[in-house]
C-alpha angles and dihedrals in degrees: 000000000000119000125210123256108271090220094059092046095055092038090058090050092051092048092052093047091052092052094252098307116141118253129201117263116250124217116258133168086255090062092058124094117267091238117091124190130197113251098180147342130209130196119236101225141132123204091349095307115115122217132184116259116234106184137016132186136176115226110263097217119096094229096053102027090126092065112099121200117209128189124192147189094269093061098256128137113205130185121211132190105229093192094070116117113235125203114234089232094054120106122235090253091053090049089050093053090048098046101036111110096183143319138200141177104262099174138002087236138049117303106221100180142009138180139186122240138172098037093308097307095108135043127198117211126195117202147186087245086078095248139104119217130201113216132199098222097204095049095031086225130141110235102175140015122207110209135179109083116114095204140042112301105237106176142025134190127176126216109268094236108015114056091192091071122069140164125219136190125207143196087242088076097253137106122208137203117220133194109192091196089072115108120249125218095192139054134202122243088267092053096254115147113252115216128191124213121265093218137009130193112198125201092012094160102023111121125205093249092048090055091053101040105032102027114167096017111120094205091066093062105024118136103227101180139014128187131190103215124227093249084074095227104064133078129199119204134184133185147195095252100069146349095260119125112206127202124209136190109228090211091062116021098172091111141351112275095210142348140197137199139181100256112043093175097045125102123264090251092056092048092058097054097091136038130210122247101191147001129207139175133204123245094262093048097233100113131048124192126204123195106214131197090235086080094258135109114216125207119208132189105228090213093053105039093143089068093062122223116351092201140010130202125206139175101088126091117235105188100148137038090242091073108096137186133198136192115228118254092252093046094237099112141030121212122198140175121225141205091233092071097258136102121225133210123193130186107236095219091048103047094151094058122092113269126241108259124214106203111177099098122096099202141039109310107227124161120034137174143185121228106244096210107024106071115225097014119123138166129215130188129200147185086252084083094250139111114208128200119212133187135190114250089237098039122152131223092226140103118277092219119172117262090239091058091051090049093053091049092054092046091053091065119089110261097238092048090052091053091048093051095044095046089052090045091232124151117257113261100255121172116250118235108228091197096053115123092206115073095216095044119121129198126248093245128092122217114250114262124203112254115258120214111224126191111257116228116180145130119266089252093054091046090052092053092049092052093064114117122246092252091053091049092050090049091051093052093045090056091056110045090153089069091054091047091061091061115092090222091060090062097055097030108022118202117250091243091069108084108188128179096209137019091241088094090062092055103037121044116236114260 
């Protein structure tokens, strides 16, 4: 099944909402050229000793989106400035010294995953020492330790809206939910607050056959990836035992509410042949990608999970659980590492075409990431002890904001003012961000415009409907939750009037 280009879909919506007037085209990853070139590479080393990187992540704040966090096997977390200009004659070690912002020892064990929270002021690190630490980036100081796992913590994912809530997956076969606002009655020897999980699900991906045949082997039950979905109440988990992706409701974690896998018609034995190394979701929360050990990356529509994958991408080699993949924020491309020493980029709407191949690494390409605000910039890490920064030849210095955000911004402008601006072909009056590090960057806010009174032309019936009070309107909507359920926005951001017991209703339409 072929899906339509997300750009054209949202473009059509914007055109309809603006009464057919033409709007200026925004820059997306999909607008960039398919050719990527390396703009710099840094060595991951400390005191002259190189070490393989395990996780990388661009800062998620607009102001510092060029800062890349790197964790490695020796337990360090390092921050690099990806906007530094590197001389072609410089060695990777020299580039590292030039671009490194800071580094610190986060754990006395490998750091398998990390993520930014709180507008880039905090970093979470997940380690083989079975703990998660919360770091103040400016002070390089640990403020909290999350304890309770009995195996290496392999994956982290923060709540989309509340940075105090996170989900973690471990090699012990469990995933845990954490609320860092909870009070702690104990402290570590270095005075950090120790926090216990609020909920734990054990054996989330341990099948009956795995218990019988491979009892005691952690690899048969390890949680390899967790993902807090954009609807803010659901969790997706994947493991090493099979290619099944399970979905859980955080309000009732007794059992998974639904699941999906690549081969709906295959036997149970075939479904357990391959594990999943990573999960990712686009900015709008519609698509979910799963990197599978059968050397394929599967793309699912979160609203149609019962149909299985809508697309699959192949060409890379996924021979270890360290090889990750990630869908771009605008859902137009998928980036993946590979065991053959290359990185691969596919266009989502052209899954059958050959991918773009990035070839400069000399070892297995493992962790990868997209820059959230600098369109066309990506980072790849490898067992060759380097992290490389790439950029599209036609990249833009602009925010890769989601199409839905752009649509809301256009809708917020008075209708007459929109027509005036568009007919004169003038740019919309967006507020400049004085703290932006990119000269062409604009903020997400729109300057206030004075209200414009427009003549109201309507039929008597339409006027009567508009004259209803707010309370009457709310009562009307509350009486018809089915109407709200049909709206795509109600799935990802359900109205408060819909009181559901499980998240199943957000995935499967009511009969």
